[in-house]
C-alpha positions as a printed Julia matrix, in Angstrom:
410×3 Matrix{Float64}:
  -4.49  -28.08   37.64
  -2.04  -25.77   35.48
  -2.65  -24.06   32.64
   0.93  -23.96   31.14
   4.44  -25.02   31.22
   6.47  -22.54   34.25
   9.47  -23.87   33.34
  10.78  -21.22   30.69
  10.65  -18.84   33.36
  12.38  -20.42   36.39
  14.88  -17.98   38.24
  12.73  -14.93   36.5
  11.5   -11.75   37.36
   8.16  -11.67   35.61
   5.72   -9.06   35.83
   1.98   -9.61   34.66
   0.42   -7.3    32.03
  -2.99   -7.05   34.29
  -6.69   -6.22   33.15
  -8.74   -7.41   35.74
  -9.77   -9.35   33.22
 -10.56  -13.08   33.91
  -7.82  -14.17   31.78
  -4.93  -11.61   32.98
  -6.36  -13.13   36.62
  -5.43  -16.99   35.84
  -2.13  -15.55   34.55
  -1.33  -14.22   38.04
  -2.78  -16.83   39.67
  -1.1   -19.64   37.9
   2.18  -17.97   38.63
   1.68  -16.7    42.15
   0.8   -20.64   42.97
   4.31  -21.72   41.7
   6.49  -18.78   42.54
   8.24  -20.73   45.38
   8.48  -23.93   43.44
   9.93  -21.93   40.32
  11.83  -18.93   42.51
  10.33  -16.66   40.63
   9.83  -13.28   41.57
   6.13  -11.86   40.59
   4.97   -8.72   39.83
   2.19   -6.32   38.41
   1.64   -3.37   36.06
  -1.87   -2.16   35.37
  -2.76   -0.03   32.84
  -5.59    2.77   33.21
  -5.99    4.37   29.54
  -8.66    7.16   30.08
 -11.04    5.98   27.77
 -14.33    3.86   29.66
 -14.7     6.69   32.64
 -16.14    4.83   35.89
 -15.3     1.66   34.67
 -12.16    2.27   33.67
 -11.58    3.23   37.07
 -13.38    0.09   38.43
 -11.3    -2.13   36.79
  -8.46   -0.05   38.43
  -9.5    -0.54   41.77
  -9.78   -3.51   41.06
  -7.01   -4.84   40.15
  -5.13   -2.58   43.77
  -7.32   -4.91   45.75
  -6.97   -7.87   44.16
  -3.48   -7.61   44.37
  -3.1    -6.24   47.49
  -5.06   -9.39   49.0
  -2.62  -11.61   47.63
   0.57   -9.53   48.05
   1.59   -8.73   44.69
   3.69   -5.71   44.0
   1.35   -3.15   41.53
   2.36   -0.47   39.67
  -1.06    2.0    38.29
   0.16    3.73   34.85
  -2.5     6.31   34.06
  -2.76    7.86   30.53
  -5.07    9.78   28.87
  -5.21    7.79   25.62
  -7.68    9.77   23.93
  -5.74   12.49   23.8
  -2.43   10.74   23.15
  -4.04    9.56   20.28
  -5.6    12.97   18.93
  -2.27   14.42   19.38
  -0.89   11.42   17.5
  -3.3    11.09   14.73
  -3.71    6.85   15.43
  -6.86    5.18   16.47
  -7.45    4.61   20.27
  -6.77    0.95   19.74
  -3.48    1.33   18.28
  -2.68    4.06   20.97
  -3.38    2.54   23.68
  -1.27   -0.39   22.75
   1.28    1.21   21.86
   1.34    2.98   25.0
   1.11    0.0    27.05
   3.9    -1.47   25.35
   6.02    1.32   25.97
   5.21    1.12   29.65
   6.26   -2.79   29.22
   9.68   -1.66   27.51
  10.56    0.51   30.94
   9.66   -1.77   33.25
  12.37   -4.17   32.06
  14.19   -1.6    31.24
  14.45    0.06   34.75
  15.16   -3.67   35.81
  11.91   -4.27   37.57
  11.32   -7.78   35.6
  13.28   -9.63   33.02
  10.37  -10.35   31.22
   6.2    -8.85   30.87
   3.99  -11.48   30.45
   0.9   -10.94   28.96
  -2.4   -12.48   28.49
  -2.84  -13.58   25.32
  -4.72  -16.6    24.84
  -5.31  -19.04   22.24
  -8.61  -17.6    20.62
  -6.8   -14.39   20.47
  -4.7   -15.89   18.47
  -7.07  -17.72   16.04
  -9.14  -13.84   16.16
  -6.16  -12.44   14.38
  -5.33  -14.4    12.63
  -9.15  -14.49   10.4
  -8.71  -10.78   10.93
  -5.2   -10.51    9.27
  -6.98  -12.76    6.99
 -10.13  -11.09    5.8
  -8.12   -7.71    5.51
  -4.76   -9.14    4.0
  -1.6   -11.01    4.86
   1.27  -12.53    4.21
   2.82  -15.71    5.46
   4.89  -13.58    7.77
   1.68  -12.08    8.95
   0.62  -15.13   10.66
   2.78  -14.99   13.6
   0.16  -13.33   14.87
   1.08  -12.53   18.36
   4.42  -13.27   18.49
   6.68  -13.88   22.28
   9.83  -11.71   21.47
  12.06  -10.62   23.82
  11.2    -9.27   26.8
   7.58   -9.65   26.33
   6.26  -13.05   27.43
   2.93  -14.97   26.37
   2.46  -18.17   28.31
  -0.65  -18.54   27.84
  -1.02  -18.25   23.74
  -1.48  -21.71   23.68
  -4.23  -21.93   26.21
  -8.03  -22.06   25.21
 -10.64  -19.73   26.7
 -12.68  -22.63   27.72
  -9.82  -24.0    30.14
  -8.92  -20.58   31.62
 -12.79  -19.9    32.65
 -12.62  -23.93   34.08
  -9.36  -22.95   35.76
 -10.78  -19.53   37.3
 -14.13  -21.78   38.06
 -12.11  -24.24   40.03
 -10.06  -22.01   41.95
 -12.99  -19.39   42.58
 -10.85  -16.34   41.02
 -12.89  -13.12   40.99
 -12.33  -10.8    37.52
 -14.14   -8.18   35.89
 -15.83   -7.65   32.49
 -15.23   -5.03   29.97
 -18.16   -4.54   28.6
 -17.11   -3.07   25.28
 -16.34   -6.61   24.54
 -19.97   -7.47   24.16
 -19.69   -4.59   21.48
 -20.13   -6.45   17.94
 -19.42   -3.46   15.68
 -16.29   -3.85   16.49
 -14.83   -5.89   14.16
 -12.64   -8.52   16.23
 -15.98   -8.92   18.54
 -17.6    -9.9    15.59
 -14.83  -12.54   14.99
 -14.67  -13.88   18.73
 -18.72  -13.63   19.39
 -19.92  -14.65   15.77
 -17.2   -16.19   13.69
 -15.01  -18.47   15.81
 -17.94  -19.78   16.82
 -19.83  -20.52   13.67
 -16.2   -22.23   12.46
 -16.28  -24.72   15.49
 -19.32  -25.85   14.21
 -17.94  -26.72   10.97
 -15.35  -28.21   12.65
 -14.95  -29.09   16.47
 -10.92  -28.49   15.87
 -11.24  -25.45   13.65
  -9.57  -23.28   16.49
  -6.22  -25.3    17.16
  -5.88  -25.93   13.22
  -5.53  -22.1    12.9
  -3.5   -22.1    15.18
  -1.0   -25.14   14.04
  -1.42  -23.43   10.34
   0.25  -20.22   12.14
   3.05  -21.89   13.76
   3.91  -23.67   10.68
   3.81  -20.43    8.95
   6.12  -18.88   12.03
   8.65  -21.6    11.16
   8.26  -21.25    7.43
   8.83  -18.15    7.4
  11.67  -18.25    9.71
  13.69  -20.69    7.76
  12.78  -18.04    4.02
  14.03  -15.35    6.2
  17.13  -17.27    7.25
  17.76  -17.63    3.59
  16.85  -14.05    2.52
  19.33  -12.85    5.48
  22.09  -14.36    3.87
  21.49  -12.66   -0.06
  21.78   -9.19    1.21
  24.33   -6.97    0.55
  25.48   -4.31    2.94
  28.16   -1.6     1.54
  29.01    1.45    4.11
  25.41    1.53    5.12
  23.63    0.62    2.03
  21.74   -2.52    1.44
  21.29   -4.71   -2.0
  18.98   -6.86   -2.85
  19.44   -9.35   -6.46
  16.18   -8.9    -8.66
  16.32  -12.4    -9.75
  15.83  -13.73   -6.58
  12.64  -15.92   -6.34
   9.96  -13.67   -5.03
   9.64  -15.52   -1.3
  12.95  -14.78   -1.04
  13.03  -11.37   -2.63
  10.21   -9.64   -0.41
  11.39  -10.83    2.87
  14.95   -9.62    1.7
  13.59   -6.19    1.67
  11.67   -6.28    4.3
  14.77   -6.68    6.13
  16.53   -3.55    4.54
  13.45   -1.87    5.46
  13.97    0.51    8.51
  12.75   -1.38   11.34
  11.13    1.56   13.2
   9.17    2.62   10.61
   5.81    1.31    9.94
   5.42   -0.07    6.18
   2.5    -0.97    3.93
   1.4    -3.24    1.47
   1.85   -0.73   -0.9
   5.07   -0.47   -0.11
   6.09   -3.67   -0.77
   4.08   -3.12   -4.21
   6.51   -0.04   -5.51
   9.39   -2.15   -4.41
   8.51   -5.23   -6.32
   7.36   -3.12   -9.35
  11.06   -2.08   -9.55
  12.2    -5.07  -10.23
  10.43   -4.59  -13.44
  11.58   -1.2   -14.49
  14.86    0.17  -15.74
  17.94    1.28  -14.05
  17.58    4.23  -11.95
  13.9     4.39  -11.13
  13.61    4.73   -7.49
  10.74    5.28   -4.54
  10.3     6.59   -1.56
   9.79    5.15    1.66
   9.03    5.85    5.06
  11.37    7.44    7.52
  13.33    9.16    4.84
  14.7     5.93    3.06
  14.25    5.43   -0.54
  14.83    2.63   -2.99
  16.19    1.87   -6.13
  16.74    0.04   -9.43
  20.34   -0.36   -9.64
  21.29   -3.12  -12.61
  20.64   -6.28  -11.48
  19.66   -5.13   -7.77
  17.73   -3.47   -6.0
  19.52   -0.68   -3.31
  18.16    1.01    0.07
  19.47    3.88    1.14
  18.94    7.38    2.47
  19.9     9.81   -0.23
  23.3    11.98    0.75
  23.34   15.64    1.41
  23.8    17.73   -1.5
  27.96   18.0    -1.32
  28.97   22.25   -1.83
  30.97   23.43   -3.7
  34.41   24.6    -2.53
  38.32   25.11   -3.84
  40.43   22.54   -4.41
  43.4    22.66   -2.93
  46.48   20.68   -1.67
  44.45   20.18    1.95
  42.59   17.49   -0.35
  45.81   15.77   -1.51
  48.27   13.55    0.36
  51.77   13.95   -1.34
  53.0    10.69    0.61
  51.43    7.06   -0.7
  48.82    6.32    0.78
  46.47    3.68    0.58
  43.15    4.15   -1.59
  43.84    7.58   -3.14
  43.87    8.71   -6.7
  47.42    9.15   -7.94
  47.97   12.39   -9.95
  49.64   14.79  -11.14
  48.84   18.07   -8.66
  50.84   20.44  -10.56
  48.48   20.18  -13.89
  45.32   20.76  -12.39
  44.71   24.07  -13.81
  44.18   26.86  -11.85
  40.55   27.57   -9.97
  39.44   23.8    -9.72
  36.97   23.03   -7.45
  35.27   20.49   -5.19
  32.1    19.44   -6.3
  28.96   17.39   -7.74
  27.89   16.39  -11.42
  26.62   18.9   -13.06
  24.7    18.59  -17.08
  27.04   18.74  -19.66
  29.97   17.73  -17.91
  32.98   15.58  -19.43
  35.99   14.19  -19.13
  39.39   12.62  -20.97
  39.6     9.05  -18.41
  43.19    8.27  -17.59
  44.14    6.2   -21.15
  41.17    6.96  -23.24
  39.39    9.52  -24.98
  36.97   12.23  -23.98
  33.51   11.23  -22.83
  30.41   12.9   -21.39
  30.22   12.38  -17.53
  27.39   10.56  -18.11
  28.19    7.94  -20.33
  31.91    7.2   -18.23
  29.69    6.98  -15.78
  27.62    3.8   -17.25
  30.02    2.56  -18.63
  31.07    2.16  -15.06
  28.33    0.78  -13.95
  27.96    3.41  -11.77
  23.81    4.07  -11.14
  22.79    7.19  -11.02
  22.4     8.01   -7.67
  26.07    6.86   -6.6
  27.06    9.13   -9.61
  25.39   12.18   -8.73
  26.6    11.79   -5.29
  30.1    11.3    -5.93
  33.17   14.18   -5.46
  34.64   15.57   -8.54
  37.68   17.97   -8.87
  36.29   19.99  -11.6
  37.15   23.29  -13.72
  34.21   24.56  -15.38
  32.26   21.47  -17.11
  35.71   19.48  -17.35
  36.32   17.1   -14.77
  39.74   15.52  -13.95
  39.16   13.56  -11.0
  36.04   11.64  -10.52
  37.18   10.48   -6.61
  36.98    6.9    -5.96
  36.68    6.48   -9.22
  39.24    7.44  -11.91
  41.31   10.68  -13.15
  41.44   12.63  -16.38
  44.29   11.69  -18.85
  45.55   15.07  -18.43
  47.27   15.23  -14.56
  48.21   11.63  -14.74
  52.5    11.06  -13.67
  55.1    11.0   -16.11
  58.1    11.21  -15.97
  57.93   14.74  -15.57
  55.71   15.08  -12.74
  57.24   16.9    -9.81
  54.42   16.44   -7.2
  53.01   13.35   -6.93
  49.69   13.75   -5.04
  47.26   11.23   -4.1
  43.28   12.65   -3.57
  41.97   11.55   -0.9
  38.04   13.33   -0.96
């Protein structure tokens, strides 16, 4: 009797995340039973979180004895999760999960394993789906316990009843976490009360939930692929057209967010509101990232540090043709010019044009307020003689009397 298809893991070094519970014990047993046939190298890791006192130590000793009996190399990782949660300001469950995944990643990065296999199974998936639906989620959130990168979930399609049947048939020992019976925890209530009630309504409810999650994951993957093609990247900034259909717009925005930061539904709602606001409106996001409405797009960026004012000198120019610089008559820049950013009251006489406020000039060029504030300028008082990368003043243009042609290279 086998619980899952081992073929995808052939020739791999697999480390099993072993809690001592029936799910992880069965996972380890399954892999050990076929390790020679599939050329597997099996190890295990047990994380002792320091949460459940003597019971937690009991689980650790159980895993040590089991791995010794089955001749499986075991890493024991001990952490004081309550103290860490207090320092980080996070809940125990979230902190414990973060600790485990950091340990799993290190096992792979240290070369101890190609994959870390966790024992999440079909009931866990159904439970998480119901929890997220009740709390509020998007179709992307329905891919509730995904396998990704170096993290494998071999039991994810296996119902709990089959795992229990496997454990009984093979006489496998395991330990029980006493907190699993405490229905004051939402997930325990869903597992022990809500899911059985669903099963009474329809015998296939659990399987249908899982099939629904799989369909959502496939649909979301397709839509994410379309959304990714709509993202424009320029000098590190990412932009998304405001007129995209909402399913593509929201997914494109998610792809533009800093993947290492935690974003909430509230953040996405703020970004979505920018579609209905005028150009220049912005929102602040975690990780010092911002999003702004700029004409027909939403731009994701990190604000540039302020440019300190300094004198405009020959070092800011090249006196032989260079690609991309603004061409000007160096000797026509008045004495006392400085390099700085925009100020209130600035004006320019653009090349071949009439005097304008710098604000109107930038607006006419469809340069957003955000970029306009960051552009280096060559200025004397309030008069602008060059908007670097954009335009020079008509007063410094090259003509037949020019002696020193320069290309501004700020």
